[in-house]
N, C-alpha and C positions, 0 to 999 in steps of 0.2 A: 403646115397642118395645125389647125386650132385644137387646143387641149382643153377638154371639159373638166371642171373642178367639181367633184361630187361633194355631198354633204360632209362626209367623214374622210379624212386623209390620215395616213400613217406615216409619221416621220421616221426614217431609218437612215443610217449612215454607212455608206460603202467605205472601204479602206483604200487609202491612196498611199502607195509605197509603204504599206505595213502600218500606217498611222491613221487615226481617225481624222476626218475632215471637220475639225472644230470650227474653222472659219465659216464654212458653208452652213453649219448648224446655226451659228449666230446670224448669218444673213437671212436664213429661213425664219428666224424668230421663234424657233422651237428647240426643244431639248430631245436628247436621245430617248425614244420610247414614248414621245408625247403625241396625243391625238389632237388634231386641230380641225376646226370647222370653218369652211369657206375662207381660208386664210389667203390673203394676197401673196403671191409668190414673187420673189425677186427674179431678175432675168436669168440667173444661173439655174433656176429650178426648171426641170423638164428637159435640160440639154443632155446630150449623150456623152458617153465617156466616163470619166471619173468624178463627174459632178454629182451633187446630191439629187436623189430622185424620190418622188412621192408617188405611191401607188394607191389607187382607189380601193375601197373595201370590196366592190364588185369586180367582175372580170374586166381587165383593161381592154378598152375598145380598140386601141391602136396597137395592141400586142406589145411584145418586148423587143427592144433592139439588142443587138449583139453587145455582150459585155455588161448589160444592165444588171445591177445587183438586185437580189430578191430577199426579203426578210425571212428569217427562220420561221418555219411553220406555214409558209405560203403554199398554195396549191398551183401547180403549173400544168398547162395542157397545150396541145398542138391543135390549132384550128385547121381541119382538113380542107376547108373551103378556101381559106385565104393563104394557108401555109405559114401563118404567123404563130408564135408562141404567146400564150396569154397567161396571166397570173391573177390569183385572187388570195386575199389575206384570209387567215383562219376564220371559221364561222363565229359570228358574234350574236348568236341567238340569245334572246332574253337578257342581253347586256352582260352576260357572265364574263366574256372575254374582256370587254371594256373595263369591268370592275377589276379583273386581275391585272390588266395593264396599268390601271390607275394606281393600284396598290404598289405594283412593282416600281412605277415611276417615282412615287413618293419615297419609297425605300431607297432607291438609287440616288435620288436627289439629296437625301440626308447623308448618304455614305460618300457621295461625290467620288465615284470610282472611275472617273475619266482617267485613261492611261497616261494622259499628260499632266494629271494633277500632282503626282508625287514623283520626284526624282530620287536617286539613291542618296543624295545629300540631304534632301528633305526628310527621308526616312531616318537617316542618322540623327538629324536634329530632333525628330520626334522621339526617338529612343532616348536621346540625351535628356529631353525634357521629362520623360517618364522616370528616369533614374533620379533626376533632380527632385521630382515630386516625391518619390519614395524616400529619398534622403531627408527631405524637409519633414515628412510625416514622422520618420524615425526620430529626428532631432526634437520634434514637438513632443513626442511621447517621452523621450528622455528628460526633457525639461519639466514635463508634468510630474514624472517620478521624483525629480529633484525637489520639486515644491512640496511633495508629500513626505519625503524622507530626507534626513540629514546625515552627513558622515559622522562616524564615531568621534573623530578628532574635534569636530565642531561642537558636538554634545559635551565633550569633556571640558572644552573652553567655557561653554555656557554654564556648566555646573560649577566650575571653579569660580566664575564671577558671582555665582549665587552661594558660594561657600559650601557647595555640595560636591563631595568627592565620590567617584565611582570606585568601589572597592572590589578587589579580587576575592575569590573563594578563600584563598590562603589568609588574607587580611581579616576576613569575616570570622573564620574559624579561630584565628589567634585571639580576637576580641572575645569570642564566646568562651574559649578555654580560660582566659583571664577572669572573666566574670564568674565562671563556675568555681574557679580555684580561690577567688577572693573571699577573705573572711568578712569583708564588709557587705557582701551580697546577701540578700535575704533568701529564704528557702524558695520562695516563688521565683526569684530571679535566677537561682541556680537551676531549678526545674525548667524554666523557659530556655536557658542556655543549652541544656541537654536536649531539649525538644528540637531546637534549631540545629544542633550539631548532628542529630540523627539524619536530618535531611541531606546534609553535605557529605557525610562519610559513606553514603551509599556508593558514590563514585570511587572507583579503584584508586585513581590518582589522589583524590582528596583524602582517602583513608591512609595512604602512604605519607602524605603531608601531616596528617593528624598524628601519625606515629612519630614522625621526626620532631614535631613540636612538643612531644611529651604528653599529648592528650590521652593516648591509650592507657598509660599507666595511671593517670588520674581517674579515669572511669573504672578501671579495675579496682582501685582503692575505694571508689564510691560504692562498690558492692558490699563493703563492710559498714556502710552508714547505718546509723540507728533510725534514720527516717525511711520508712518503707517506700515513699514516693521517690526518693533519691535512688534507692536500690533499683526500683522498677525502671526508671529512665536511664540509669547507668548501664543496666543490662541491655536495654533496648539499643543504646548507642553502640555498645560492644558488639552485639549481634549484627548490626548493620555494617560495622567496619570489618568484621570477620568474613562476611559473605563473599565467597569465591576470591579471596585475597590471601594467597599462601604466605606472603611476607608478614602480614598482620597476624595470621594464625600462629606462626612460629613465635613471634614476639609475645603474643598473648599467653601461650602455654608456658613460655619461659618466665613470664611475669606472674604466674600463679593464678591465672583466671579460671582454669579448670577446677581447681580445688574449691575456690570461692563459689562457683556456680553450683557445685555438688552440695556444698553446705546449705545454700539457700533452698535447694530442692529437698534436702533431707530434714530440714527443720521446719517448725511451724511458721508459716509466712502467709500473708494475704495471697489469694489466688492470682491477682494481677501481677504480683512480684514473681511468683513461680512461673507464670505464663511467659514473661519476658526472659526469665533465667533459662527456661527450656529452649526458647528461641535462640538465645546466645549459644547454648550448648550444641544445638543442632548445627548452627553455622560453624562452630569450631570443629566438629567431628567429620562433617562431610568432606570427602576427597582429601583427608589428612590422616593417613594410616598411623602415624606416630601418635597423634592425639587419641585415636581409637584404642591403641595399645595402652596408653596411660590411663584412659578411661576405665578399661577393664581392670587394670592393676589397682586403681583407687576404689574399686567396688562400685563403679557407676551403674551396673545392671541392677545391683541390689537397691540402689537409691531410686532408680526408675520404677522398680517393682513395688517399692514402698508407696509410690503415688497411688497404686491401685487399692491400697488398704486405707488411705486417708479419705476422710469425708470432704466433699466439696471439690474434688479434683477430677470429676468425671470428664470435664472438657479437655483435660490433658491426656486422657487415655489414648484417644485416636492419634494425637500428635506423637506419642511415644511409639505406637504401632507403626506409624508412617516412617519415623526415624529408623527403626530397626529394619523395616523392609528395604529402605533406601540403602542402608549400609551393607546388607547382605547382597543385594543386586549389584551394587557398586563393585564389590569384590568378584562376583560371578562374571560380570562383563569384562573385567580386566583379565580373568583367567582364560577367556576365549583366545583363539590364536592371534597373537600380536607380533609385530615386527619392530625392531629397533632396540637399542640398548637402554634408552630411557624407560620404555614400557617394561622391560625385563627387570630393571632396577626397582621400579615402583611395585611390580608384582612380588618381588622378594620382601618388600616392606609389608604388603598386605598378607603374605603368608604367615607372618608373625602375629597377625591379629586373629585369634581363635574365638570369634564371636559366636558362631553357631553352636559349637560344643558347650560354651558357657551358657547359652540360652537353654539347651537341653538339660544340662546339669541342674540349673536353677528352676526347672519345671515351668518354663515360659510357655510350653505347649498347652498346658491347661489354662494358663492366664489368658492366652490369645483366644482359645476356642470359646470361652465364656462371653467374649465381647460380641458374638453373633447375635446376642439378645438385644443389642442396641437398636433403637427404632429408625435411625437415620440411614438412608440408602448409601450415602457417601461413606459413612463410618463402616457399614457392612462391607462395602467394596474394599476398603483398606484392610479389613480383617481377613477377607477372603484371599487377598493378594499375599498376605503374610502366611496364612495357612498353606497356600500353595507352595511357597518356597521352603516351608518347614516340613512339608509332608514326607520328604525322603528321610528325615531324622526323627519324626514323631509318629510315623505310621502305626506302629504297634500300640503306642499310647492312645491314639485316636480310635483305633478299631475297638478298643474296650470301653470307649466313652459313650454310654447310651445317651447321655444328654446332648452330646454333639450330633449323634445320628438323628435324634428327634428334631433338633434345631435345623439341621440341613434339610430334613423332609419338609418342615414347615416353610422354609425359604423357597424350596423348589416349587411347592404348590402356589405360593404367593407370586413368584416371578413368572410362572407359566401363564397365569391370568394376565399379569401386566404386559408380558411379551406378546400375548395374543391380541391384546388391545392395541399395542403398537403396530402390529402387522395389519390389523383391520384399518388402521389410519394410514397405511402405505409405507410404514417404516419397518423394513424387514430386518435391519441390523441396528436396532435401537439400543438404548442404554440398558433396559431391563433384559433384553435378549442376551446382552453381554454378561450381565450378572447371573442369569440363568445358566449360561455356559460355564461360568466359574464354579457354580454350585454342583452342576452335573459332573464336572471333572473331578472334584474332590470326592463326590460319592463313588465314582468309578474307581478312584485310587484306593478307597477303603473297602471295596467289595472283595 
């Protein structure tokens, strides 16, 4: 029977024993999914059985023989006149199917998904190559980092060759202390040494080293200097070393630092010197009940109140108010329910510090209330906070203070407008709303 070759043929591959007939594909000169035009067929093409078969795009004139493979998507019908089964490939109108098949063929050709293309060993080799590629990339990145950065040991060696030595903080502080203590150093050199020391002693460990090297006692003695600039920087270094450092706090108060700071604040000194001395005093008193007790015994509250009588010390007033508020709240927080022997022991120390009774006795209630006239909102905030904690002790005094009532009324009107402006801008709990709440609370307490 003669087989007619139509214009378009569809190559497809039946399976032989579960594997693709690759050899027949090669003999046919086409690939899986390829469309051929008037291609000459080898002898195997058209035979029955498990050989490669080509179906025309139109209905097969000779029908299908038994066992012949049919591509997916083909239409199959039974010819009632001849009794044969006939097949037709999917519709290719407008060339859409041809285009889809062409795209699919190109994609599959690139991927090479022939089931015989990869064995398990080949896959293992491919994975190994991927790992090697990742390792090579990682090593290349590490090499790039090495080119940009060098180990500290190498840097030290290079610096030694250049006669440059990398010094530790301890070594640097030792040199600075020596320069400050040297009689051969000029005033500017001593000031520069103190300036640099302040940077290092902020760190707790450095401050302890500073103490062990004798530097702390030197700066305490520097508070007695006749040079105001040396006093200023000595107090600055002392305050930095004292901050949150109990060991240094103990050594400083035993070394007489508290008395020297109070003398500076009580006598006529430049404001810059008093500012740094007050900073050092605050660092010594915070979280140190023994120092607070000694502060009261030495008349520290009277010294601080004297600042409110001196001219040119207005900038220090808010700092004093902030210190007093912090000391009162510090004790109040510790009196809250606590557990542990250490907390109980510290509470016993704070109970010996009678700060609030001393404030009431020295009429600090009136001193604080007058500060509401300050124009800065931040200063007012600090004053309102202190008024709030003193209210339980100064209520009767405040109720009879008409000036305080008038000041609170003005503040409420001002902050109502500012808080309303905040709310109009979408800030319901803004800064001025908080200040307004503090003012209203005090007014209610006095009602």
